[in-house]
N, C-alpha and C positions, 0 to 999 in steps of 0.2 A: 503494500499499499505506499503510495508516493505520501510524503510528509505535506502538510497543510501551511507550514511555515516555513520562513527560510530559517538556517543554522542558528542563528540568535533566538529563534522563538517570537519573533518582531510582527512584521507586517505578514498576514496569511500570502501565499503563495499566487492565488487566483487573483487577489486583490492588486498584487506587484504586476501581473502581468495584464490587468485591466488597464493600470494607470499608464504602465509603458507603450502598450498598443494605442491607448486614447492619444497620447502627447506624440507618438509617431505619426498617426493616421491624421492628425489635425497639423502637423508640419511636413509631412511629405507627400499626404493622400493615401489612400488604402491600397491602389494598385503599385504603387512604389515605396510600398514597405516589408522588406523580407520577414518570414517566420524567425531567421537568424538575428536579423536585427532585435526584433520583440524581445527574444530570449535574453540577447546579452543586456538590452536596457534593463531589463526586471533582474538579472543576474541569477538565470535558472537554466535549466536545460530544456531543450527540444521536448524529450521524456516528458517533462512538467507541463509544458504547454499543451501537449496530446494527450495527457491523461484528464486534466481539468477542462480542455475545451474541444479536443478533437480537430480542430482545424482553424486557420486565420480568419474564414468566414465567420466562425462560430463566435470567434472574438468580436467580429463587427456587430454582430446580431444583439451581443449581449453589451455592448455599449450601449445600443439605443434602447434595449429592453430593461436595463435596470433603472433608467431614468424613467419611463413608462410606468413601471411596478411602483415607483415611489409617487408618482403623480395621481396613479389611480389609486392608490391607497389613500393619499390624503384626498383626491376628489370624493371617495366614497363616504371618507368621514366627514365633509362638510355637506355633502348631500343629505346623510342621515341625521345632523346635527339639529336639535331642538331651537330652531331660530327661523325667523321671517324667511320664505323664499328669496326675497332681494337680497337678504343679508347673506345667505348662504351662495348664491349665484355670485355675487361681487365677491367673497371671498376664495369662491373657488375659480374665478376668471382672474382674482389677482396672483393666487399661488401658482398657477399653471406659468404665468410671466415669471416670477421669483425662480421658479425650481429650472424654468429652461434657461435663464440666464447663468445661474450657480452652475450649470451643466453644459454651458454654450459650445464648448468642445465637442461634447458628445454629440449635440445638435447638429453642429455644421456638420459634421462626418458623415452623422446618416444621413442627412440630405443629398449631400455631395456624392455618397456612396452606397444609398439602396439600391441601385440596378446590378450591385456586384452580388448581392445576394441570390441563392438560387430561388425558383421558382416556390418551393414548398415555405422555404422560411420567409421570402418576401409575401406570402399570402398568410403565414401566421403572424408578421408584423403588421400587417395591413387588419386583420380580425382582431389584434390587441387596439390597435389606434382606434378602429372604429367602436370597439366597449367604451373607451373612454368618452369618444364624442357622444356617443349615445347617452351617456350617462350623464353629460352635461346639457345635450339638449333636453333631455326628461327634467332638468330644472328651469329651464326656458319654457317647455310647454307646460308646466305646472303653474307657474305664474301667469301665463298666459289664459289657462283656464280660471283662475280665480280672480281673474280682472286687474291684478298688479300689474302686470306688461301688457304692450300693445300687442294686438293679433294682426297690425298691418302688415309686419313682415313676417314670413315663415320661418319658423323655429330653425330650420336646417341652415337658410341663408344668414341667420344671426349667428350660427354656430361656425360657418365659414368664415364669416367677417373677423371673427375674433381669433380664430385660430391662424388665419392668414396672417395676422399680425404677429402673432406669437411666431409662425414658422419663419417669419424674416428676419427676426432678432438677430440671429447669427450675422447678416448680411451689413447690419449698421451699428449695433451696440459696441462700446466698448468700456472698459472696466473704469478707465479714467477720463471718461467722459462727464459731461455736466450733470447727468441724472445717474442716480444710483438704482440699484434692481427695484427695491420697495417703490421708490417714485415713478419708474416707468410702469410698473405695475397696479399703481393706483390710478395713474391716468388712463390706462389701458381699459381696467375694470370700469372706471367712470365713464368712460365712452360707451362701453358697451349698456352700461345701466340707462344713460341718456338715449341711446337708440331705442331701448325697451319701453321709456315713459310712454304712459298712453295719452 
């Protein structure tokens, strides 16, 4: 059985591999990064990579999947909270912005490199992302049914509008820019709520 930590028992090997892959994919691109470069940067053997991930493609999939899992867990918590629907939607809308900015390399790698995934993995990722969007859309629809949100714009279009903004963060957001993650999140969440006002 391969060890899950390095020789010092510090950082788990899978986390080291993901960190190295994320950095290299962001700097060089997925297709220009070799397995050898990833294992050297992580300080492990190829055997360790293949034990935990199976392939470079599996690493690419996990780069995105770990962020989506985090966002799904957080969205589920916001959606299930005991709060008015406008508060739950605003919290969820702001959170996806903050968590995307906090994982900007992962997001940019994914959108640049998704076409490298096999059809099976691509389908799996799309299904995971669809589940997230459907849960988000359900909050919009809940508010529309309750008369809290306008029904003038279809819920699907509202969701696409917000996530279009989120997916473009990696093209313009800079950590040293004038707005911090929470400020950007608050602005975008407020724009969404204003668009839904009856």
